[in-house]
N, C-alpha and C positions, 0 to 999 in steps of 0.2 A: 533398125530394130526389127526383130523377128518375133512373131507370135509364137507361143509354145507349139502351136500346130505346125508352124513353119520349121521350128527347131527340130521337131521329130522327123519331118519328112526330108529336110535339107541338110541335116547334120553331116551326112556323108560328103557333102560338097564344101563343108566349112572346115577350116583348120581346127585342130583340137585346142581347147582352151584350158590352160593350167589354172586351177583355183588356188589362190593365195589366201592366207588367213584373213578372215573378215572382208572378203571381197564384197562389193556392194552391187545390188541389182535393183533396178526400178521395175516395179510390177504395175502395169497399167491395164485395167480391165475396161473393155469396151462395153458400156452399159446401155447403149442406145437400143439395141435389139438382140434377141437371142438367136444363135446360129443353129441350135437344135432344141427339140422339145422331147423330153423323156417320158416314158411310162412311169407312173408312180411306183411301180414294182420293179424298176430298173435293176436294183440290186436284189437278186433272188437267190434261192438255194436249191441244192439237190440232195436226195437221199438215195443210197444204193438199194436195189431190190434184195441184196444180201441180208438186209435187216430182217426180212420176212423169212428167208431161208434159215437164218440163225435164231429164229424165234425172238427177235427184237433186242437181243443182248440186254443192255441196261437202258435202252430207249423206252422208258416207261411213260406212255402217253398221258397217264393220269398224274404224273409228277408235277407239282406246282413249280418246282425249280425249272424243269424243262419247259413248261408252258411260259414262264416268265422270260426265259432266254429267247424262245421262238417268237413270242409276241413283241419283243424288242425290235425285231427285224421286219415286222409287218408294216404296211402291206407288202406281200411278196408272193411270187409263185414258188411252188416246191415241185420239182420234178422227181418222181419215184421211178427209177429206171436203172440203166447201166447194163453191163454184160449179162447179169443174171436175169434181166427182164425177159430174155429170149429162152428161158428155161422155166418160167413161172406158169403154173397151171392153176386156174381158179376152180375151187370146189366148195360150194356154199357150206356143206355139212361135212366136209372131209376132215381127215386127221392130218394135222400139220406134219410135214416131212422133217426128218432129222438129217441134216446134211453136214458133212465134214468139209469145211471151207477154210482155205489158208487165210492167215491174217492179212489185212490190208489188200484184198484182191477185189475190191469194189469195181475196179477198173483195170483190166489187164491190157486192153488195147491202148488206153491212155491218150487217145486223140492222135495216135501216130501209127498204130498197127504194127508194133515190133515185139511186144511181149506175148509170151504164150500163156494160154489158159491152163490151169491145173488139170491134170488128167482125170481127177475125180468129179468133175462137173457132171451134174445130172439134173433132171427135172425135179421140181419141188412144188409143194402145194401152198397156195394162199387161200385161206378159208374166208367165209363170210364174216367171221368175227375179226379177222385181220383187216378186212376191207372196211368194216365199221370203225375199227380203232383209228385207222389213219385218216379217214374222212372226218370223224368227229374231232380228232385232234386238230386237223388243219382248219376246220371251221372255228374252233375255239380260239385259235391264236391269230386268225386273220390271214391265213395263207390260202392260195388257190391251187388246187391239186392238178398236176399234169401226170398222167399215167402212161407208161411205156408198155404197150401190148406185145405179146410174143409173136414175132413174125416167122419163127422157125417151126411153127405148127403148120405143116404143109401136106397137101394131098394132090398128087398128079401135077406137081409143079406150081400149084396155086396155094395161096394162103388159106388154111382151114380156119374159118372164123367162128366155128361153132362154140369154142370155149369163150371167145371174146363176147359172143352174143349172150351167153349165160351171165357173164359179168355185167354187161350192159343192162340186161333185164333186171338183175338184182339192184343195180345202181339206181335205175328209175324207180323201182318199188320203194327204195329207201329214201328217195328224194335228194340224192346227192347230185352235185354239179361238178363235172370233171371234163378237162380237155385231154385229148389222146395223142400219143405218138405210136409208131409201129416199127419196132426194131431199133437196135442200138448199133451204130457204126457199121451198117451193112456193106459199105465199100471195103471193109477190112475183115470180113468173115473168113476169107481164105487164109489169113495169117494165123489166127488163133483157134479157129473152130473147124478148119478144114471143110468149110461149106462155101458155097458160092450162091449169091443172089444178085442177079443182074438188075441194073437200073430200070430196065423195061418191065421186068417182073414186079419190082417194088412199086413202080408207078401204077401198075394194074391193081396191086394190093391196096394202095392208097385210095384208088377210085372205088374199090369195093368197100373200104372202111367208110368213105363218104356216103355211099348208098345206104349202109347200115344205119348211120346216124340220122340220115334224112327221113328214114321210115320209122324212127323212134320218136314219139311225141315228146319224150322227156329229155332227149339228147340232141335235138336239132340245132341248139345254140352252142353245142360243144365244138371247140375249135380243133382242127387237125394240124398237128405240129410235126415237123420233120424235115429232112430224113436223118438228122443226127450223124453227119459225116465227120470223118477224121480231119486233121489239119490239112490245109491246101497242098495239093500236089497235082501233077498232070493227071494221074489216075482219078483222084477225088474230084477234080474240076470237071473232067469228062463225065464222071458218074452223075454229078449234079446237073450238068447240062442236059443229058439224056433224060434224067428223071423229071426235071422241070418241063421239058418239052412235052412230056406225056401227062404230067400230074399238076401243073401249076394252077389249074382251074379249081382244084379241090384242096390245095394246101393253103392254110391261113397264115402260117408262119414258117419260115425256113430256119432250121437249126443246124449249127455246125459246132464242133468241139475244138478247144484250143488249150494247149499247154506249152510251156516254154522249154522245159528240160526233162531229162530222164531222172527219176528219183534215185535210181541206183548209182548215178554218176554225178549228182548235184554237188556243187561246191559253194562255199560261203560267198565268194565273189560273184557268182552268177546272179545273185539277187539284187546287186547294185550296179550291174554292168549295163550301161545304156544300150549297147548293141543287143544284148539279150532281151531287154525290155521292148525293143523295137521289133522283135519277132512277131508281135501282135499285128503289125502292119500287113502281114501276109494275108490276113482275113479280108483285106480290101478286094482281093481277087474274087472271093465269094460274093461280096457286096455288089461288085460291078456285074458279075454274071447274073445275079438275081434281078438287078435293075433292068437288065436287058431282056431276060426271059420271063420274068414275073413282076412287071412294074408295079410298085406300090406295096409289094409284099414285104413285111418286116423281116429282118435277119437277126436272129438271136445267137448268143453263145449259150447253147442249151446245156452245156457241161464244160466247166473250165476251172482250172486252178493253176498252181505254179509248176508242179512236177508230176508227170504221169507215173503210173505204177504204184499208186497209193501214197505218193509223196516221199519225203526223206525225213525220217525222224531226227529231231534236233536241228532242223533247218526250216522245213515247211510249216512247223507248228511253233515257231519261235518269232521273236520280234522282227527279225530280218525279212521274213516272208511278207511283211506289210508293204515293202517297197514294190514288189510285183503286183500285189493285190490292189493297192491304191492307184498305181499307174495304169493298171488294166481298166479300172473303173473310169478314170479320167480320159484315157485315150479312146476307149470304146464309145464313150458319150460323144466325143468329137467326130469319130468315124461315122456315127449314125447307127451303131448297133442298138437294137431295141431293148434288149434285156440281157443281163449277165447272170447266169445261174452258177453259183459257187459250188464246186464239188469239194468237200461235202459239208453239210451242216454237222453231221455226226458220223464217225467211223473213218479210220484211216489217218495217216500222219499229216494229211492236209485238211483235216476237219476244223470247224470253228469251235466245237466243244469236244472235250475228251470223254472217255468211257464213264467217268464219274460225274459227267455233266458240269464240269468246270470249264469256263471259257478260256480258249487260247487267245494270244494277242490279236489275231485277225478278227475274232469276234468283237472285241472292243473297238477296233478300227471300223468294222462294219456298222456297229451301233452308232458311232459318231457320224459316219457318212449318212446313215439313214436319218439321223436327227437333224443334221445341219445342211445337207445338200439338197437343193430343190431340183425341179424338173427342167428349168430353162438353162441351157448351156451358153456360156458367154466366151467370147474371144479374149485372149490375154496376150499382151505384148511384154516381153522381157528384154531389158536393155542394161548392159550388154548381154549377149547370149552366153550362157554358161552350160557346158555339156553335162555337168553333174547336177543341174538344177531343173526339176520338172515342176511346172506350175499349171494349174487348171482353175477355172472359176465357174460358178453357177449362181443363180439366184438362191437366196437362203430359203430353206424349208420353214417358212414362217409358222406353219400350222404346228409342227412338232417342236421347233427350236424356241418358239416364244418371242422371236424378234418381229418387229413390225414389217409389213409388206414393203418391199423396196430395198431390203438389205441384200448384201452380196456375200457369198462364202467363197473364199479363195483357199485352195489346199496345195501345199508345196512339199516337195521331197528333196532333201539334200543328200545326194548319193556320194558325195566326196568326203575327204578326210579333214577338211577345214570348214569352219563356220562361214556362213554367208549372211550379210546384212541385207534385209529386204526393205525397200522403201515402197510401201503400199500407197498408191496414188488415190487419195480420198479427200473429201472436203474437210474443213475444220468445224469445230463446234460440237463434235460428238466423239464417241470412243471406238476403239478397236478391241475386239474380243478374241483372245488367243486360246486355242485348244492344242497345246503341244504334247505330243506323245513321245515318250522316251523309254528306253529299256529300264526295267527295275532291277536293282542289285548289281553285283559285280561281274555278271556274265556278258555284259555288253549286248551287242545285237543278237547274241544267242540266248537271251533271257527268255524264260518261260512266262514272265509277267511284264506288265507295262504300266508306266506312270502317266497320269494326265496332269500336266502342269506341276510335276514333282510329287504327286500323291498317287500311290498304287491304286489301280482300279480293281475292285473286287465286289462280289455280291454282298448285299446287306445280310445281317444274321438271319433274317426271315426269308432269304433267297430272292428278295426283290432286287431290281436293278438300282444301282446307285444314281445319285444326281450327277450330271455331267456339268461341272462348274467351270466356267471360263476364267481366265485372268484378264482383267480389264486394263487396257493400256491407253495412254493419251493419244488423241488423234494426231495424225501426220508425223508420228515418230517412226524411226526405223526399228525393225525388230530383228533379232538375231536368230537365225535358224541353225542350230548346232549341227556339227558334222554327223552324218549317218542318222538323221532323224526326219520325221515328217510332222506336219502341223496343219491345222485348220485355222482360218482367220475369218471372223465375221465383221464386215464393214457396214456400219449403219448410216453413214452420211457421206455424200448426199444420196438421196433416194434415186435408185437406178430406174430409168424409164422402162427397161425390159422386165423389171421385176415388180412393177406396180399395177400390171393389167389384170385381166380376168384369169381365173384358173384354167388350166389346159385339160382338155378331155383326153382320156386314154382310149385305145381301141377296145 
């Protein structure tokens, strides 16, 4: 028998397994102890600085609908940054800039450094009113703000921090609490921006940022997060190595970016291809390097989604995108990644909500994950191993889900074209609760909408979130996971030892 962790890492050594109709798999969760412990904000989100450049589009922070959607994913971090962060100028009383920005260009580099930035890129203004709006919004919905400062404001080869200091002074006066980044994907500036910023210079800039925060009475507890590098490559790994050698003492969290595919070349099959899903394993190179040079420093996916370049309309905002998203969450937790920031909550074809503030399928998947999945990560054994079956397990989030402490949440994805019967190893005398997500309507995995146990998920008439109602099944029965679907299962008996202890503290 192989654990799902072993399946992922060793599948290249195993013969391919052909899935026949209703093949059976025994799912055995190791409940004695947790193998990882997550931040309660593990699933977090990102917003592009383009929102400010474009005067917020339809992102109305006073909208009750928007607040309900955002609050559904709390607690969470929200990273406000991206390519445009390095063109943002703070002016407390200034006039907002009007900028012509191409659609879906929140992220040109896309975690890989291959796409070119539009030629019309220019500096733009964030006013005090803008800053007030985003801070009050994040406070209202239970998000913690991470702000990406402009590292391309430079003088004599050094970061010119004068504008950042104006923002910090205003932040303290307003009583806001913010964590900071400095620059977006600096290892790839040469590709899109025709600029170069060495790792040594960036490390010096980070030390300067640390000094600024330490001398500010209101910001001494602000964390420094970065350097927000592109996906692993020899160049990127060398960049991080030199950066950490000079700046590890001032960086609280190391952030890197990850995407699977190019949005311009994405195909439907990419989203259910185990080989493509395993691209995430490349992040382990960053994890190992950080453990070596900055022991104990968490590594986050500071910006991540399915396809770079703004996504792929009709794919990254459809049901099928959920396979990449749910597998990323499961595998990231096993790898030891501290937080996963989804690009984006709003804007682009990979967003969680559309321009009219209506949820895409990945929003509902994220809401279920937040509700059901707790912070303790458990090992899973799957027998026999099936290449198209991905399974993960955590203690249940008893606080949000309403189940008693000791319950276990298993989530599984069937990437294949035939149903699989799952035998969930649990004690007798209690029930199994199923949350099966399937496409709504006749479009199959390309559906814009999603069903929970056969009923379409949608906001209530007053724009509040609906009740997430499970299907109750008899204990110790096998459950059928249909082809090309994913599901959550809550096991309430017997009580798992790993899930009945004290709550876990976050950093």
